[in-house]
mmCIF file of the N, C-alpha and C atoms, coordinates in Angstrom:
data_MODEL
# 
_entry.id   MODEL 
# 
loop_
_atom_site.group_PDB 
_atom_site.id 
_atom_site.type_symbol 
_atom_site.label_atom_id 
_atom_site.label_alt_id 
_atom_site.label_comp_id 
_atom_site.label_asym_id 
_atom_site.label_entity_id 
_atom_site.label_seq_id 
_atom_site.pdbx_PDB_ins_code 
_atom_site.Cartn_x 
_atom_site.Cartn_y 
_atom_site.Cartn_z 
_atom_site.occupancy 
_atom_site.B_iso_or_equiv 
_atom_site.pdbx_formal_charge 
_atom_site.auth_seq_id 
_atom_site.auth_comp_id 
_atom_site.auth_asym_id 
_atom_site.auth_atom_id 
_atom_site.pdbx_PDB_model_num 
ATOM 1   N N  . MET A 1 1  ? 0.844   -1.172 0.000   1.00 0.00 ? 1  MET A N  1 
ATOM 2   C CA . MET A 1 1  ? 0.000   0.000  0.000   1.00 0.00 ? 1  MET A CA 1 
ATOM 3   C C  . MET A 1 1  ? 0.888   1.232  0.000   1.00 0.00 ? 1  MET A C  1 
ATOM 4   N N  . ASN A 1 2  ? 0.539   2.213  -0.770  1.00 0.00 ? 2  ASN A N  1 
ATOM 5   C CA . ASN A 1 2  ? 1.248   3.473  -0.822  1.00 0.00 ? 2  ASN A CA 1 
ATOM 6   C C  . ASN A 1 2  ? 0.382   4.536  -0.159  1.00 0.00 ? 2  ASN A C  1 
ATOM 7   N N  . ARG A 1 3  ? 0.938   5.274  0.788   1.00 0.00 ? 3  ARG A N  1 
ATOM 8   C CA . ARG A 1 3  ? 0.190   6.288  1.529   1.00 0.00 ? 3  ARG A CA 1 
ATOM 9   C C  . ARG A 1 3  ? 0.847   7.643  1.320   1.00 0.00 ? 3  ARG A C  1 
ATOM 10  N N  . PRO A 1 4  ? 0.490   8.341  0.246   1.00 0.00 ? 4  PRO A N  1 
ATOM 11  C CA . PRO A 1 4  ? 1.127   9.636  0.001   1.00 0.00 ? 4  PRO A CA 1 
ATOM 12  C C  . PRO A 1 4  ? 0.692   10.697 1.003   1.00 0.00 ? 4  PRO A C  1 
ATOM 13  N N  . ARG A 1 5  ? 1.639   11.480 1.446   1.00 0.00 ? 5  ARG A N  1 
ATOM 14  C CA . ARG A 1 5  ? 1.372   12.641 2.292   1.00 0.00 ? 5  ARG A CA 1 
ATOM 15  C C  . ARG A 1 5  ? 2.476   13.641 2.035   1.00 0.00 ? 5  ARG A C  1 
ATOM 16  N N  . ASN A 1 6  ? 2.249   14.861 2.392   1.00 0.00 ? 6  ASN A N  1 
ATOM 17  C CA . ASN A 1 6  ? 3.262   15.881 2.242   1.00 0.00 ? 6  ASN A CA 1 
ATOM 18  C C  . ASN A 1 6  ? 3.373   16.661 3.534   1.00 0.00 ? 6  ASN A C  1 
ATOM 19  N N  . VAL A 1 7  ? 4.572   17.061 3.879   1.00 0.00 ? 7  VAL A N  1 
ATOM 20  C CA . VAL A 1 7  ? 4.817   17.856 5.073   1.00 0.00 ? 7  VAL A CA 1 
ATOM 21  C C  . VAL A 1 7  ? 5.816   18.956 4.746   1.00 0.00 ? 7  VAL A C  1 
ATOM 22  N N  . ARG A 1 8  ? 5.806   19.977 5.569   1.00 0.00 ? 8  ARG A N  1 
ATOM 23  C CA . ARG A 1 8  ? 6.797   21.050 5.472   1.00 0.00 ? 8  ARG A CA 1 
ATOM 24  C C  . ARG A 1 8  ? 7.571   21.028 6.785   1.00 0.00 ? 8  ARG A C  1 
ATOM 25  N N  . GLY A 1 9  ? 8.896   20.986 6.707   1.00 0.00 ? 9  GLY A N  1 
ATOM 26  C CA . GLY A 1 9  ? 9.726   20.931 7.902   1.00 0.00 ? 9  GLY A CA 1 
ATOM 27  C C  . GLY A 1 9  ? 10.165  19.509 8.204   1.00 0.00 ? 9  GLY A C  1 
ATOM 28  N N  . LYS A 1 10 ? 10.834  19.350 9.302   1.00 0.00 ? 10 LYS A N  1 
ATOM 29  C CA . LYS A 1 10 ? 11.380  18.053 9.714   1.00 0.00 ? 10 LYS A CA 1 
ATOM 30  C C  . LYS A 1 10 ? 10.942  17.748 11.139  1.00 0.00 ? 10 LYS A C  1 
ATOM 31  N N  . VAL A 1 11 ? 10.929  16.470 11.490  1.00 0.00 ? 11 VAL A N  1 
ATOM 32  C CA . VAL A 1 11 ? 10.588  16.027 12.840  1.00 0.00 ? 11 VAL A CA 1 
ATOM 33  C C  . VAL A 1 11 ? 11.579  16.672 13.812  1.00 0.00 ? 11 VAL A C  1 
ATOM 34  N N  . PRO A 1 12 ? 11.168  17.189 14.909  1.00 0.00 ? 12 PRO A N  1 
ATOM 35  C CA . PRO A 1 12 ? 9.824   17.170 15.478  1.00 0.00 ? 12 PRO A CA 1 
ATOM 36  C C  . PRO A 1 12 ? 8.993   18.398 15.118  1.00 0.00 ? 12 PRO A C  1 
ATOM 37  N N  . HIS A 1 13 ? 9.539   19.285 14.284  1.00 0.00 ? 13 HIS A N  1 
ATOM 38  C CA . HIS A 1 13 ? 8.836   20.530 13.945  1.00 0.00 ? 13 HIS A CA 1 
ATOM 39  C C  . HIS A 1 13 ? 8.390   20.498 12.491  1.00 0.00 ? 13 HIS A C  1 
ATOM 40  N N  . TYR A 1 14 ? 7.272   19.857 12.232  1.00 0.00 ? 14 TYR A N  1 
ATOM 41  C CA . TYR A 1 14 ? 6.767   19.790 10.865  1.00 0.00 ? 14 TYR A CA 1 
ATOM 42  C C  . TYR A 1 14 ? 5.269   20.090 10.867  1.00 0.00 ? 14 TYR A C  1 
ATOM 43  N N  . GLN A 1 15 ? 4.783   20.416 9.698   1.00 0.00 ? 15 GLN A N  1 
ATOM 44  C CA . GLN A 1 15 ? 3.361   20.710 9.527   1.00 0.00 ? 15 GLN A CA 1 
ATOM 45  C C  . GLN A 1 15 ? 2.869   19.944 8.313   1.00 0.00 ? 15 GLN A C  1 
ATOM 46  N N  . GLU A 1 16 ? 1.755   19.241 8.463   1.00 0.00 ? 16 GLU A N  1 
ATOM 47  C CA . GLU A 1 16 ? 1.167   18.547 7.322   1.00 0.00 ? 16 GLU A CA 1 
ATOM 48  C C  . GLU A 1 16 ? 0.643   19.575 6.336   1.00 0.00 ? 16 GLU A C  1 
ATOM 49  N N  . THR A 1 17 ? 0.830   19.291 5.051   1.00 0.00 ? 17 THR A N  1 
ATOM 50  C CA . THR A 1 17 ? 0.381   20.205 4.000   1.00 0.00 ? 17 THR A CA 1 
ATOM 51  C C  . THR A 1 17 ? -0.539  19.442 3.052   1.00 0.00 ? 17 THR A C  1 
ATOM 52  N N  . PHE A 1 18 ? -1.136  20.177 2.138   1.00 0.00 ? 18 PHE A N  1 
ATOM 53  C CA . PHE A 1 18 ? -1.934  19.508 1.121   1.00 0.00 ? 18 PHE A CA 1 
ATOM 54  C C  . PHE A 1 18 ? -1.017  18.677 0.233   1.00 0.00 ? 18 PHE A C  1 
ATOM 55  N N  . ILE A 1 19 ? -1.584  17.700 -0.397  1.00 0.00 ? 19 ILE A N  1 
ATOM 56  C CA . ILE A 1 19 ? -0.837  16.683 -1.141  1.00 0.00 ? 19 ILE A CA 1 
ATOM 57  C C  . ILE A 1 19 ? 0.028   17.278 -2.264  1.00 0.00 ? 19 ILE A C  1 
ATOM 58  N N  . ASP A 1 20 ? -0.345  18.458 -2.754  1.00 0.00 ? 20 ASP A N  1 
ATOM 59  C CA . ASP A 1 20 ? 0.391   19.070 -3.866  1.00 0.00 ? 20 ASP A CA 1 
ATOM 60  C C  . ASP A 1 20 ? 1.251   20.250 -3.413  1.00 0.00 ? 20 ASP A C  1 
ATOM 61  N N  . ASP A 1 21 ? 1.531   20.361 -2.113  1.00 0.00 ? 21 ASP A N  1 
ATOM 62  C CA . ASP A 1 21 ? 2.153   21.576 -1.591  1.00 0.00 ? 21 ASP A CA 1 
ATOM 63  C C  . ASP A 1 21 ? 3.323   21.284 -0.647  1.00 0.00 ? 21 ASP A C  1 
ATOM 64  N N  . SER A 1 22 ? 4.386   20.667 -1.147  1.00 0.00 ? 22 SER A N  1 
ATOM 65  C CA . SER A 1 22 ? 5.583   20.524 -0.319  1.00 0.00 ? 22 SER A CA 1 
ATOM 66  C C  . SER A 1 22 ? 6.675   19.791 -1.066  1.00 0.00 ? 22 SER A C  1 
ATOM 67  N N  . GLU A 1 23 ? 7.478   19.026 -0.335  1.00 0.00 ? 23 GLU A N  1 
ATOM 68  C CA . GLU A 1 23 ? 8.702   18.462 -0.881  1.00 0.00 ? 23 GLU A CA 1 
ATOM 69  C C  . GLU A 1 23 ? 8.500   17.234 -1.771  1.00 0.00 ? 23 GLU A C  1 
ATOM 70  N N  . VAL A 1 24 ? 7.490   16.430 -1.517  1.00 0.00 ? 24 VAL A N  1 
ATOM 71  C CA . VAL A 1 24 ? 7.278   15.204 -2.291  1.00 0.00 ? 24 VAL A CA 1 
ATOM 72  C C  . VAL A 1 24 ? 6.490   15.528 -3.561  1.00 0.00 ? 24 VAL A C  1 
ATOM 73  N N  . ASP A 1 25 ? 7.020   15.129 -4.696  1.00 0.00 ? 25 ASP A N  1 
ATOM 74  C CA . ASP A 1 25 ? 6.327   15.299 -5.973  1.00 0.00 ? 25 ASP A CA 1 
ATOM 75  C C  . ASP A 1 25 ? 5.421   14.088 -6.174  1.00 0.00 ? 25 ASP A C  1 
ATOM 76  N N  . VAL A 1 26 ? 4.190   14.187 -5.699  1.00 0.00 ? 26 VAL A N  1 
ATOM 77  C CA . VAL A 1 26 ? 3.268   13.061 -5.711  1.00 0.00 ? 26 VAL A CA 1 
ATOM 78  C C  . VAL A 1 26 ? 2.965   12.600 -7.136  1.00 0.00 ? 26 VAL A C  1 
ATOM 79  N N  . LEU A 1 27 ? 2.892   13.515 -8.089  1.00 0.00 ? 27 LEU A N  1 
ATOM 80  C CA . LEU A 1 27 ? 2.640   13.108 -9.478  1.00 0.00 ? 27 LEU A CA 1 
ATOM 81  C C  . LEU A 1 27 ? 3.806   12.275 -10.013 1.00 0.00 ? 27 LEU A C  1 
ATOM 82  N N  . ARG A 1 28 ? 5.018   12.618 -9.618  1.00 0.00 ? 28 ARG A N  1 
ATOM 83  C CA . ARG A 1 28 ? 6.182   11.806 -10.029 1.00 0.00 ? 28 ARG A CA 1 
ATOM 84  C C  . ARG A 1 28 ? 6.124   10.421 -9.383  1.00 0.00 ? 28 ARG A C  1 
ATOM 85  N N  . VAL A 1 29 ? 5.722   10.372 -8.111  1.00 0.00 ? 29 VAL A N  1 
ATOM 86  C CA . VAL A 1 29 ? 5.576   9.084  -7.429  1.00 0.00 ? 29 VAL A CA 1 
ATOM 87  C C  . VAL A 1 29 ? 4.543   8.224  -8.148  1.00 0.00 ? 29 VAL A C  1 
ATOM 88  N N  . LEU A 1 30 ? 3.405   8.829  -8.515  1.00 0.00 ? 30 LEU A N  1 
ATOM 89  C CA . LEU A 1 30 ? 2.371   8.079  -9.240  1.00 0.00 ? 30 LEU A CA 1 
ATOM 90  C C  . LEU A 1 30 ? 2.906   7.561  -10.570 1.00 0.00 ? 30 LEU A C  1 
ATOM 91  N N  . ALA A 1 31 ? 3.685   8.382  -11.271 1.00 0.00 ? 31 ALA A N  1 
ATOM 92  C CA . ALA A 1 31 ? 4.256   7.962  -12.556 1.00 0.00 ? 31 ALA A CA 1 
ATOM 93  C C  . ALA A 1 31 ? 5.211   6.786  -12.366 1.00 0.00 ? 31 ALA A C  1 
ATOM 94  N N  . ILE A 1 32 ? 6.017   6.824  -11.318 1.00 0.00 ? 32 ILE A N  1 
ATOM 95  C CA . ILE A 1 32 ? 6.950   5.719  -11.031 1.00 0.00 ? 32 ILE A CA 1 
ATOM 96  C C  . ILE A 1 32 ? 6.171   4.443  -10.710 1.00 0.00 ? 32 ILE A C  1 
ATOM 97  N N  . LEU A 1 33 ? 5.147   4.571  -9.885  1.00 0.00 ? 33 LEU A N  1 
ATOM 98  C CA . LEU A 1 33 ? 4.324   3.401  -9.555  1.00 0.00 ? 33 LEU A CA 1 
ATOM 99  C C  . LEU A 1 33 ? 3.677   2.825  -10.818 1.00 0.00 ? 33 LEU A C  1 
ATOM 100 N N  . HIS A 1 34 ? 3.168   3.710  -11.669 1.00 0.00 ? 34 HIS A N  1 
ATOM 101 C CA . HIS A 1 34 ? 2.522   3.280  -12.910 1.00 0.00 ? 34 HIS A CA 1 
ATOM 102 C C  . HIS A 1 34 ? 3.525   2.572  -13.831 1.00 0.00 ? 34 HIS A C  1 
ATOM 103 N N  . ARG A 1 35 ? 4.685   3.181  -13.975 1.00 0.00 ? 35 ARG A N  1 
ATOM 104 C CA . ARG A 1 35 ? 5.721   2.618  -14.847 1.00 0.00 ? 35 ARG A CA 1 
ATOM 105 C C  . ARG A 1 35 ? 6.158   1.231  -14.376 1.00 0.00 ? 35 ARG A C  1 
ATOM 106 N N  . ASN A 1 36 ? 6.110   1.004  -13.076 1.00 0.00 ? 36 ASN A N  1 
ATOM 107 C CA . ASN A 1 36 ? 6.516   -0.281 -12.520 1.00 0.00 ? 36 ASN A CA 1 
ATOM 108 C C  . ASN A 1 36 ? 5.340   -1.216 -12.275 1.00 0.00 ? 36 ASN A C  1 
ATOM 109 N N  . GLN A 1 37 ? 4.194   -0.873 -12.873 1.00 0.00 ? 37 GLN A N  1 
ATOM 110 C CA . GLN A 1 37 ? 2.983   -1.709 -12.852 1.00 0.00 ? 37 GLN A CA 1 
ATOM 111 C C  . GLN A 1 37 ? 2.500   -2.026 -11.432 1.00 0.00 ? 37 GLN A C  1 
ATOM 112 N N  . PHE A 1 38 ? 2.566   -1.016 -10.564 1.00 0.00 ? 38 PHE A N  1 
ATOM 113 C CA . PHE A 1 38 ? 2.045   -1.164 -9.203  1.00 0.00 ? 38 PHE A CA 1 
ATOM 114 C C  . PHE A 1 38 ? 0.541   -1.406 -9.272  1.00 0.00 ? 38 PHE A C  1 
ATOM 115 N N  . GLU A 1 39 ? 0.077   -2.432 -8.597  1.00 0.00 ? 39 GLU A N  1 
ATOM 116 C CA . GLU A 1 39 ? -1.344  -2.772 -8.620  1.00 0.00 ? 39 GLU A CA 1 
ATOM 117 C C  . GLU A 1 39 ? -1.956  -2.761 -7.218  1.00 0.00 ? 39 GLU A C  1 
ATOM 118 N N  . GLY A 1 40 ? -1.307  -2.104 -6.302  1.00 0.00 ? 40 GLY A N  1 
ATOM 119 C CA . GLY A 1 40 ? -1.804  -2.049 -4.933  1.00 0.00 ? 40 GLY A CA 1 
ATOM 120 C C  . GLY A 1 40 ? -2.763  -0.891 -4.719  1.00 0.00 ? 40 GLY A C  1 
ATOM 121 N N  . VAL A 1 41 ? -2.927  -0.549 -3.462  1.00 0.00 ? 41 VAL A N  1 
ATOM 122 C CA . VAL A 1 41 ? -3.861  0.496  -3.045  1.00 0.00 ? 41 VAL A CA 1 
ATOM 123 C C  . VAL A 1 41 ? -3.093  1.791  -2.788  1.00 0.00 ? 41 VAL A C  1 
ATOM 124 N N  . ILE A 1 42 ? -3.683  2.893  -3.203  1.00 0.00 ? 42 ILE A N  1 
ATOM 125 C CA . ILE A 1 42 ? -3.126  4.215  -2.921  1.00 0.00 ? 42 ILE A CA 1 
ATOM 126 C C  . ILE A 1 42 ? -4.196  4.992  -2.168  1.00 0.00 ? 42 ILE A C  1 
ATOM 127 N N  . ILE A 1 43 ? -3.873  5.419  -0.952  1.00 0.00 ? 43 ILE A N  1 
ATOM 128 C CA . ILE A 1 43 ? -4.822  6.212  -0.165  1.00 0.00 ? 43 ILE A CA 1 
ATOM 129 C C  . ILE A 1 43 ? -4.103  7.436  0.392   1.00 0.00 ? 43 ILE A C  1 
ATOM 130 N N  . PRO A 1 44 ? -4.795  8.561  0.482   1.00 0.00 ? 44 PRO A N  1 
ATOM 131 C CA . PRO A 1 44 ? -4.158  9.739  1.085   1.00 0.00 ? 44 PRO A CA 1 
ATOM 132 C C  . PRO A 1 44 ? -3.991  9.523  2.585   1.00 0.00 ? 44 PRO A C  1 
ATOM 133 N N  . ASP A 1 45 ? -2.993  10.161 3.145   1.00 0.00 ? 45 ASP A N  1 
ATOM 134 C CA . ASP A 1 45 ? -2.676  9.984  4.561   1.00 0.00 ? 45 ASP A CA 1 
ATOM 135 C C  . ASP A 1 45 ? -2.598  11.353 5.242   1.00 0.00 ? 45 ASP A C  1 
ATOM 136 N N  . HIS A 1 46 ? -3.401  11.580 6.227   1.00 0.00 ? 46 HIS A N  1 
ATOM 137 C CA . HIS A 1 46 ? -3.355  12.800 7.041   1.00 0.00 ? 46 HIS A CA 1 
ATOM 138 C C  . HIS A 1 46 ? -3.497  14.085 6.237   1.00 0.00 ? 46 HIS A C  1 
ATOM 139 N N  . ALA A 1 47 ? -4.579  14.243 5.540   1.00 0.00 ? 47 ALA A N  1 
ATOM 140 C CA . ALA A 1 47 ? -4.839  15.494 4.832   1.00 0.00 ? 47 ALA A CA 1 
ATOM 141 C C  . ALA A 1 47 ? -5.139  16.595 5.849   1.00 0.00 ? 47 ALA A C  1 
ATOM 142 N N  . PRO A 1 48 ? -4.648  17.816 5.623   1.00 0.00 ? 48 PRO A N  1 
ATOM 143 C CA . PRO A 1 48 ? -4.957  18.899 6.548   1.00 0.00 ? 48 PRO A CA 1 
ATOM 144 C C  . PRO A 1 48 ? -6.457  19.201 6.535   1.00 0.00 ? 48 PRO A C  1 
ATOM 145 N N  . GLN A 1 49 ? -6.949  19.692 7.654   1.00 0.00 ? 49 GLN A N  1 
ATOM 146 C CA . GLN A 1 49 ? -8.362  20.051 7.722   1.00 0.00 ? 49 GLN A CA 1 
ATOM 147 C C  . GLN A 1 49 ? -8.569  21.424 7.096   1.00 0.00 ? 49 GLN A C  1 
ATOM 148 N N  . MET A 1 50 ? -9.727  21.582 6.468   1.00 0.00 ? 50 MET A N  1 
ATOM 149 C CA . MET A 1 50 ? -10.073 22.850 5.840   1.00 0.00 ? 50 MET A CA 1 
ATOM 150 C C  . MET A 1 50 ? -11.048 23.605 6.745   1.00 0.00 ? 50 MET A C  1 
ATOM 151 N N  . SER A 1 51 ? -11.215 24.880 6.483   1.00 0.00 ? 51 SER A N  1 
ATOM 152 C CA . SER A 1 51 ? -12.145 25.709 7.259   1.00 0.00 ? 51 SER A CA 1 
ATOM 153 C C  . SER A 1 51 ? -13.519 25.651 6.618   1.00 0.00 ? 51 SER A C  1 
ATOM 154 N N  . CYS A 1 52 ? -14.327 24.698 7.059   1.00 0.00 ? 52 CYS A N  1 
ATOM 155 C CA . CYS A 1 52 ? -15.678 24.540 6.533   1.00 0.00 ? 52 CYS A CA 1 
ATOM 156 C C  . CYS A 1 52 ? -16.464 23.652 7.500   1.00 0.00 ? 52 CYS A C  1 
ATOM 157 N N  . ALA A 1 53 ? -17.681 23.307 7.132   1.00 0.00 ? 53 ALA A N  1 
ATOM 158 C CA . ALA A 1 53 ? -18.548 22.510 8.005   1.00 0.00 ? 53 ALA A CA 1 
ATOM 159 C C  . ALA A 1 53 ? -18.026 21.084 8.206   1.00 0.00 ? 53 ALA A C  1 
ATOM 160 N N  . ALA A 1 54 ? -17.298 20.553 7.249   1.00 0.00 ? 54 ALA A N  1 
ATOM 161 C CA . ALA A 1 54 ? -16.771 19.185 7.344   1.00 0.00 ? 54 ALA A CA 1 
ATOM 162 C C  . ALA A 1 54 ? -15.269 19.219 7.050   1.00 0.00 ? 54 ALA A C  1 
ATOM 163 N N  . PRO A 1 55 ? -14.451 19.724 7.972   1.00 0.00 ? 55 PRO A N  1 
ATOM 164 C CA . PRO A 1 55 ? -13.039 19.991 7.688   1.00 0.00 ? 55 PRO A CA 1 
ATOM 165 C C  . PRO A 1 55 ? -12.222 18.772 7.289   1.00 0.00 ? 55 PRO A C  1 
ATOM 166 N N  . TRP A 1 56 ? -12.367 17.649 7.982   1.00 0.00 ? 56 TRP A N  1 
ATOM 167 C CA . TRP A 1 56 ? -11.593 16.459 7.632   1.00 0.00 ? 56 TRP A CA 1 
ATOM 168 C C  . TRP A 1 56 ? -12.040 15.914 6.284   1.00 0.00 ? 56 TRP A C  1 
ATOM 169 N N  . HIS A 1 57 ? -13.345 15.845 6.072   1.00 0.00 ? 57 HIS A N  1 
ATOM 170 C CA . HIS A 1 57 ? -13.882 15.309 4.825   1.00 0.00 ? 57 HIS A CA 1 
ATOM 171 C C  . HIS A 1 57 ? -13.465 16.157 3.623   1.00 0.00 ? 57 HIS A C  1 
ATOM 172 N N  . ALA A 1 58 ? -13.469 17.458 3.776   1.00 0.00 ? 58 ALA A N  1 
ATOM 173 C CA . ALA A 1 58 ? -13.084 18.341 2.669   1.00 0.00 ? 58 ALA A CA 1 
ATOM 174 C C  . ALA A 1 58 ? -11.605 18.168 2.324   1.00 0.00 ? 58 ALA A C  1 
ATOM 175 N N  . GLY A 1 59 ? -10.743 18.075 3.330   1.00 0.00 ? 59 GLY A N  1 
ATOM 176 C CA . GLY A 1 59 ? -9.318  17.855 3.080   1.00 0.00 ? 59 GLY A CA 1 
ATOM 177 C C  . GLY A 1 59 ? -9.067  16.525 2.396   1.00 0.00 ? 59 GLY A C  1 
ATOM 178 N N  . MET A 1 60 ? -9.785  15.499 2.824   1.00 0.00 ? 60 MET A N  1 
ATOM 179 C CA . MET A 1 60 ? -9.636  14.181 2.221   1.00 0.00 ? 60 MET A CA 1 
ATOM 180 C C  . MET A 1 60 ? -10.172 14.172 0.785   1.00 0.00 ? 60 MET A C  1 
ATOM 181 N N  . ALA A 1 61 ? -11.287 14.870 0.553   1.00 0.00 ? 61 ALA A N  1 
ATOM 182 C CA . ALA A 1 61 ? -11.842 14.958 -0.805  1.00 0.00 ? 61 ALA A CA 1 
ATOM 183 C C  . ALA A 1 61 ? -10.856 15.645 -1.743  1.00 0.00 ? 61 ALA A C  1 
ATOM 184 N N  . TYR A 1 62 ? -10.192 16.688 -1.260  1.00 0.00 ? 62 TYR A N  1 
ATOM 185 C CA . TYR A 1 62 ? -9.183  17.379 -2.059  1.00 0.00 ? 62 TYR A CA 1 
ATOM 186 C C  . TYR A 1 62 ? -8.071  16.414 -2.455  1.00 0.00 ? 62 TYR A C  1 
ATOM 187 N N  . ALA A 1 63 ? -7.559  15.665 -1.475  1.00 0.00 ? 63 ALA A N  1 
ATOM 188 C CA . ALA A 1 63 ? -6.466  14.722 -1.736  1.00 0.00 ? 63 ALA A CA 1 
ATOM 189 C C  . ALA A 1 63 ? -6.897  13.618 -2.700  1.00 0.00 ? 63 ALA A C  1 
ATOM 190 N N  . LEU A 1 64 ? -8.098  13.082 -2.499  1.00 0.00 ? 64 LEU A N  1 
ATOM 191 C CA . LEU A 1 64 ? -8.588  12.024 -3.392  1.00 0.00 ? 64 LEU A CA 1 
ATOM 192 C C  . LEU A 1 64 ? -8.769  12.540 -4.815  1.00 0.00 ? 64 LEU A C  1 
ATOM 193 N N  . GLY A 1 65 ? -9.298  13.741 -4.959  1.00 0.00 ? 65 GLY A N  1 
ATOM 194 C CA . GLY A 1 65 ? -9.460  14.333 -6.294  1.00 0.00 ? 65 GLY A CA 1 
ATOM 195 C C  . GLY A 1 65 ? -8.120  14.537 -6.976  1.00 0.00 ? 65 GLY A C  1 
ATOM 196 N N  . TYR A 1 66 ? -7.130  14.987 -6.218  1.00 0.00 ? 66 TYR A N  1 
ATOM 197 C CA . TYR A 1 66 ? -5.785  15.187 -6.765  1.00 0.00 ? 66 TYR A CA 1 
ATOM 198 C C  . TYR A 1 66 ? -5.191  13.868 -7.234  1.00 0.00 ? 66 TYR A C  1 
ATOM 199 N N  . LEU A 1 67 ? -5.324  12.827 -6.412  1.00 0.00 ? 67 LEU A N  1 
ATOM 200 C CA . LEU A 1 67 ? -4.808  11.513 -6.790  1.00 0.00 ? 67 LEU A CA 1 
ATOM 201 C C  . LEU A 1 67 ? -5.536  10.964 -8.016  1.00 0.00 ? 67 LEU A C  1 
ATOM 202 N N  . LYS A 1 68 ? -6.849  11.115 -8.049  1.00 0.00 ? 68 LYS A N  1 
ATOM 203 C CA . LYS A 1 68 ? -7.617  10.599 -9.194  1.00 0.00 ? 68 LYS A CA 1 
ATOM 204 C C  . LYS A 1 68 ? -7.201  11.301 -10.479 1.00 0.00 ? 68 LYS A C  1 
ATOM 205 N N  . ALA A 1 69 ? -7.066  12.623 -10.432 1.00 0.00 ? 69 ALA A N  1 
ATOM 206 C CA . ALA A 1 69 ? -6.649  13.365 -11.637 1.00 0.00 ? 69 ALA A CA 1 
ATOM 207 C C  . ALA A 1 69 ? -5.239  12.934 -12.061 1.00 0.00 ? 69 ALA A C  1 
ATOM 208 N N  . GLY A 1 70 ? -4.343  12.754 -11.085 1.00 0.00 ? 70 GLY A N  1 
ATOM 209 C CA . GLY A 1 70 ? -2.983  12.319 -11.410 1.00 0.00 ? 70 GLY A CA 1 
ATOM 210 C C  . GLY A 1 70 ? -2.974  10.950 -12.058 1.00 0.00 ? 70 GLY A C  1 
ATOM 211 N N  . LEU A 1 71 ? -3.773  10.035 -11.539 1.00 0.00 ? 71 LEU A N  1 
ATOM 212 C CA . LEU A 1 71 ? -3.850  8.686  -12.121 1.00 0.00 ? 71 LEU A CA 1 
ATOM 213 C C  . LEU A 1 71 ? -4.472  8.725  -13.510 1.00 0.00 ? 71 LEU A C  1 
ATOM 214 N N  . GLN A 1 72 ? -5.504  9.544  -13.688 1.00 0.00 ? 72 GLN A N  1 
ATOM 215 C CA . GLN A 1 72 ? -6.126  9.657  -15.012 1.00 0.00 ? 72 GLN A CA 1 
ATOM 216 C C  . GLN A 1 72 ? -5.151  10.242 -16.034 1.00 0.00 ? 72 GLN A C  1 
ATOM 217 N N  . SER A 1 73 ? -4.295  11.161 -15.610 1.00 0.00 ? 73 SER A N  1 
ATOM 218 C CA . SER A 1 73 ? -3.348  11.754 -16.555 1.00 0.00 ? 73 SER A CA 1 
ATOM 219 C C  . SER A 1 73 ? -2.328  10.720 -17.062 1.00 0.00 ? 73 SER A C  1 
ATOM 220 N N  . LEU A 1 74 ? -2.102  9.675  -16.285 1.00 0.00 ? 74 LEU A N  1 
ATOM 221 C CA . LEU A 1 74 ? -1.175  8.628  -16.699 1.00 0.00 ? 74 LEU A CA 1 
ATOM 222 C C  . LEU A 1 74 ? -1.786  7.679  -17.723 1.00 0.00 ? 74 LEU A C  1 
ATOM 223 N N  . GLN A 1 75 ? -3.094  7.666  -17.825 1.00 0.00 ? 75 GLN A N  1 
ATOM 224 C CA . GLN A 1 75 ? -3.793  6.768  -18.754 1.00 0.00 ? 75 GLN A CA 1 
ATOM 225 C C  . GLN A 1 75 ? -3.909  7.342  -20.159 1.00 0.00 ? 75 GLN A C  1 
ATOM 226 N N  . VAL A 1 76 ? -3.576  8.620  -20.344 1.00 0.00 ? 76 VAL A N  1 
ATOM 227 C CA . VAL A 1 76 ? -3.690  9.255  -21.651 1.00 0.00 ? 76 VAL A CA 1 
ATOM 228 C C  . VAL A 1 76 ? -2.528  8.787  -22.530 1.00 0.00 ? 76 VAL A C  1 
ATOM 229 N N  . PRO A 1 77 ? -2.833  8.273  -23.745 1.00 0.00 ? 77 PRO A N  1 
ATOM 230 C CA . PRO A 1 77 ? -1.746  7.781  -24.606 1.00 0.00 ? 77 PRO A CA 1 
ATOM 231 C C  . PRO A 1 77 ? -0.846  8.882  -25.123 1.00 0.00 ? 77 PRO A C  1 
# 
């Protein structure tokens, strides 16, 4: 299982960031997994909460949408 997450800073002083906003190039990771025919599960890990009525759900929806778009971009010939 691959659990993409992004953070800014180093332990013990770090802050979780959105999946597209820090040091890890998640789209590059997806491309590497695709190129190597990874067939496992990819789930977002610890998405930051957003300022809205459903903060955890909104952050997770953002991460899932980003991952889905990244995976779809790899399917284009």
